[in-house]
C-alpha positions in Angstrom: 88.4 50.5 90.8 85.2 52.6 91.0 84.8 51.7 94.7 88.4 52.9 95.4 87.8 56.2 93.5 84.5 56.8 95.3 86.3 56.2 98.7 89.1 58.6 97.6 86.5 61.2 96.6 84.7 61.1 99.9 88.1 61.3 101.7 88.8 64.4 99.7 85.4 65.9 100.7 86.1 65.2 104.3 89.6 66.7 104.1 88.1 69.8 102.4 85.6 70.2 105.1 88.3 70.0 107.8 90.4 72.6 105.9 87.3 74.9 105.6 86.8 74.6 109.4 90.5 75.4 110.0 90.2 78.4 107.7 87.1 79.7 109.4 88.8 79.3 112.8 91.8 81.2 111.5 89.6 84.0 110.2 87.4 84.4 113.2 90.0 83.7 116.0 93.4 84.8 114.7 94.8 85.6 118.1 93.8 82.2 119.6 95.1 80.5 116.5 98.5 82.1 116.8 98.7 81.2 120.5 97.8 77.6 119.6 100.5 77.4 116.9 103.1 78.9 119.3 102.1 76.4 122.0 102.4 73.5 119.6 105.8 74.8 118.2 107.1 75.4 121.7 106.0 72.0 122.9 107.8 70.5 119.8 111.0 72.2 120.8 110.7 71.1 124.4 110.1 67.5 123.4 113.1 67.6 121.1 115.2 69.1 123.9 114.1 66.5 126.4 114.9 63.7 124.0 118.4 65.2 123.4 119.0 65.5 127.2 117.9 61.9 127.6 120.1 60.8 124.7 123.1 62.5 126.5 122.4 60.7 129.8 121.7 57.4 128.0 125.2 57.6 126.4 126.7 58.7 129.8 128.4 61.5 127.9 131.0 59.2 126.4 131.2 60.4 122.9 131.7 64.0 121.6 128.6 63.7 119.4 126.5 62.9 122.5 128.1 65.6 124.6 126.6 68.1 122.2 123.2 66.6 122.8 123.0 68.2 126.3 123.7 71.6 124.9 121.3 71.3 122.0 118.7 69.8 124.3 118.9 72.6 126.8 118.8 75.2 124.0 115.8 73.6 122.5 114.0 73.5 125.8 114.7 77.2 126.3 113.5 78.0 122.8 110.4 76.0 123.4 109.6 77.9 126.7 110.3 81.3 125.1 108.1 80.4 122.1 105.2 79.5 124.4 105.6 82.3 126.9 106.3 85.1 124.4 104.1 83.9 121.5 102.6 87.4 121.0 106.0 89.0 120.8 107.4 86.4 118.4 104.3 86.8 116.2 104.7 90.6 116.2 108.3 90.4 115.2 107.6 87.9 112.4 104.6 90.0 111.2 106.6 93.3 111.2 109.5 91.7 109.3 107.1 90.4 106.6 105.3 93.7 106.5 108.5 95.7 106.0 109.6 93.3 103.3 106.3 93.8 101.4 106.5 97.6 101.8 110.1 97.5 100.5 109.0 95.4 97.5 106.2 97.9 96.8 108.7 100.8 96.8 111.0 99.0 94.4 108.0 98.6 92.1 107.4 102.3 92.2 110.9 102.8 90.8 110.3 100.2 88.2 107.0 101.8 87.2 108.6 105.2 86.6 111.4 103.5 84.5 108.7 101.8 82.4 106.9 105.2 82.0 110.2 106.7 80.7 110.5 104.0 78.0 106.9 104.8 76.9 105.2 101.5 77.8 101.6 101.4 78.9 102.3 98.8 81.6 103.8 101.4 83.9 100.3 102.2 85.3 99.6 98.6 86.1 103.0 98.3 87.9 102.4 101.5 89.7 98.9 100.3 90.8 100.4 97.0 92.0 103.1 98.9 93.9 100.6 101.0 95.7 98.6 97.9 96.6 101.8 96.2 97.9 102.6 99.2 100.1 99.1 99.3 101.5 99.2 95.5 102.0 102.6 95.8 103.8 101.2 98.5 106.1 98.2 96.3 106.8 100.4 93.3 107.7 102.7 95.5 109.8 100.1 97.2 111.9 97.2 94.7 112.1 98.1 92.0 114.6 95.9 89.2 113.1 96.7 90.0 109.5 98.9 87.0 108.7 96.6 84.4 110.3 93.5 86.1 108.9 95.0 86.1 105.4 96.2 82.5 105.7 92.7 81.6 106.9 91.1 83.1 103.9 93.5 81.3 101.6 92.9 78.0 103.4 89.1 78.5 103.2 89.3 79.3 99.4 91.4 76.2 98.8 88.9 74.1 100.7 85.9 75.4 98.7 87.7 74.9 95.4 88.8 71.4 96.5 85.3 70.5 97.6 83.8 71.7 94.2 86.5 69.7 92.4 85.8 66.6 94.5 82.0 66.7 93.7 82.7 67.2 90.0 85.1 64.3 90.0 82.6 62.0 91.9 79.7 63.0 89.6 81.8 62.2 86.5 83.6 59.2 88.0 81.9 56.6 85.7 83.2 58.5 82.7 86.8 58.6 84.1 86.9 54.8 84.9 
């Protein structure tokens, strides 16, 4: 049992190191990371599309279900190509939509903070501060191209460090656990 747990502990350490490397890559190369993700996603759609088209021809178009395969296959191929070729545009649209949503949420918190102030609760200042931070964060996400990947990279790196610490604590105290 102890051998199994030790092996699991080292596997967790290795996984944490890989996540830390991925997080660092996302932090220092957000544009390249987004292009890579778009390429992988586009390739996935293209492969699915090709498989659907092959499925259609393998069935010789006999059944209604399989006749839809050619349409879905061609659509998936087009989506894959668009995702690869226009990766920056897709990332921008996605980033702007998320940024606008965060800004909207911040503005709704403004309203909530003033309502809380009207009912004489001291929490209104905290809610107002969070609202301001949300609007600033939303503006940051909207106008900074690498914001989403950079933020995700920081989160992945923090997770990796916490997991690495936990793994070493577990392995150090393994004899007490078993």
